[in-house]
C-alpha positions, -999 to +999 in steps of 0.1 A: -407-269+156-379-249+149-347-244+167-348-205+171-379-212+191-356-229+217-329-204+217-361-176+217-374-198+251-338-200+266-334-163+262-370-154+280-362-179+307-331-159+311-344-119+308-378-127+321-391-101+295-409-102+264-393-072+254-359-074+261-359-110+248-374-100+217-344-071+210-320-097+220-328-120+195-333-093+170-370-098+164-403-074+168-419-079+199-450-092+181-431-119+160-414-131+191-446-136+207-456-154+178-426-180+182-433-184+220-470-192+214-456-214+182-434-232+209-463-237+233-487-255+207-459-276+196-455-288+234-491-288+242-492-269+273-484-230+283-448-226+294-448-192+307-474-169+329-485-143+309-486-118+341-460-091+358-435-102+368-431-128+338-426-162+353-425-198+336-448-225+345-443-257+362-442-272+327-422-244+314-391-254+344-391-287+330-390-279+292-361-250+300-337-276+312-344-301+280-343-273+260-309-258+273-294-297+275-308-299+237-291-269+223-260-277+242-261-311+229-266-300+192-241-271+197-211-293+201-223-319+178-225-292+152-186-274+160-175-310+161-186-314+126-171-279+114-137-290+131-135-324+117-140-305+080-127-278+081-093-270+062-068-239+061-084-234+027-121-229+041-127-195+048-130-180+082-163-154+077-158-122+091-189-101+095-178-063+098-187-029+084-173-012+055-153+010+073-135-014+092-133-033+059-116-011+047-094+010+072-083-016+097-086-051+085-059-055+062-034-039+085-049-062+116-052-095+092-015-091+079+000-086+118-017-120+122+005-137+096+036-143+114+023-166+137-009-180+113+005-177+079-018-171+051-053-180+058-089-175+037-113-152+048-148-141+033-156-107+046-192-095+047-201-060+056-233-048+069-248-026+093-242-034+132-274-050+137-279-073+104-239-085+115-249-096+152-277-114+139-254-134+114-226-140+142-259-151+168-271-172+139-238-190+130-238-176+097-203-158+106-176-169+125-163-135+138-173-101+141-151-072+138-168-041+153-170-008+168-176-011+201-211+006+214-241+005+237-257-016+211-229-044+209-226-046+246-266-050+251-265-078+224-236-096+229-244-114+262-209-123+277-227-158+287-229-166+249-204-146+234-164-138+237-150-106+229-116-092+231-105-055+224-084-052+191-074-014+194-085+016+207-098+044+183-111+079+184-136+102+171-124+136+165-142+169+158-131+181+122-139+209+097-124+221+067-104+248+065-121+285+060-117+308+034-097+339+036-110+360+061-135+338+076-131+322+107-124+289+112-155+265+121-150+254+158-170+235+184-186+263+205-207+257+237-219+287+239-259+295+239-258+325+224-233+312+199-247+308+159-257+273+152-229+253+139-238+232+102-232+194+117-230+166+094-242+135+115-247+098+117-276+080+106-294+059+134-279+028+114-244+038+120-228+020+153-209+054+164-243+074+165-249+063+203-210+062+212-213+100+201-245+113+215-238+097+250-203+113+251-223+148+241-251+145+268-223+142+290-208+172+284-216+201+309-230+224+282-250+217+253-232+224+220-245+247+193-248+222+168-275+221+137-280+192+117-276+200+080-267+166+067-269+132+074-257+097+061-251+059+070-216+060+057-186+077+072-168+077+040-198+103+027-197+121+061-161+127+052-164+138+017-191+167+028-166+179+053-138+183+030-160+200+006-167+226+038-206+214+045-201+215+081-180+203+111-183+162+116-171+138+139-154+107+123-132+081+136-093+088+137-086+060+111-111+076+085-095+113+088-057+106+093-047+113+055-075+144+055-054+160+085-023+151+075-026+167+038-043+193+056-077+193+037-090+189+075-085+207+106-089+194+140-126+220+150-122+213+187-102+204+217-094+169+233-125+175+256-146+170+222-129+137+212-144+102+220-133+073+228-140+041+219-128+001+206-122-021+181-133-056+192-139-087+177-165-113+187-171-147+189-199-169+196-186-194+225-201-228+211-180-220+177-148-235+188-137-244+151-098-248+145-093-219+127-113-195+150-093-210+184-061-205+163-070-169+157-081-165+193-052-179+207-030-156+184-050-125+199-018-116+221-006-086+234+012-078+201-021-079+181-044-064+210-040-031+218 
């Protein structure tokens, strides 16, 4: 029997949906179903009624109580062991994306020094889903991320604590036009020529944030995707070369706007607000993690 089978079963009992539980556990629907069947084989009896709406068998209800208590007890013991062995020199493991690692984390880390002093950090960069999986599995202590529908869906507030650290914006930008040429601007005119658009790949957290904002605009924008990348820096470089219009985080384009390499390509209605947030697994109460969490006062949380 594997510990993750118990976690799968508890999540299934909470959602009463195989597909939603599989998504929350960051596995495919077929793989999740195989794990539930493997657990039932280990227990020796069916735990769920496979009909709609999904329900637990009488044995499943009894086993849910045992599984929940077992996970809570193991989590408490594991956290206690970590508390006993953690020293200030042991790094706090933080999962984040490449852009936040470069453009946000250094200043935020420095802002904690007056209260916490210097402390060791191991920063791991990856895509959003992989980072969330690492946090769920206890492979990292904290997750620093752009808030999006994905993080809101996968980070169940019953199991995770979250704090907003800063407010950010996606800004529509484009390179200055050549002499005699019109500046590339956002147009909502259905008769307008399509504007070349430098888009986010599906793996980028802010893709869904931007898509939701564009869907809520009163008119569909005249955009034609000509380039797509899974790196905000790659999109920035193409925008500076005049290859199209892009929405990028303010922290990414600040220098280019200040130098004139990029210009705003639309008004306030086309700017998209979102949060930079920090998340932790509620069961992780290691000393340094809790000290960081306590230090997130209004002076560090904007």
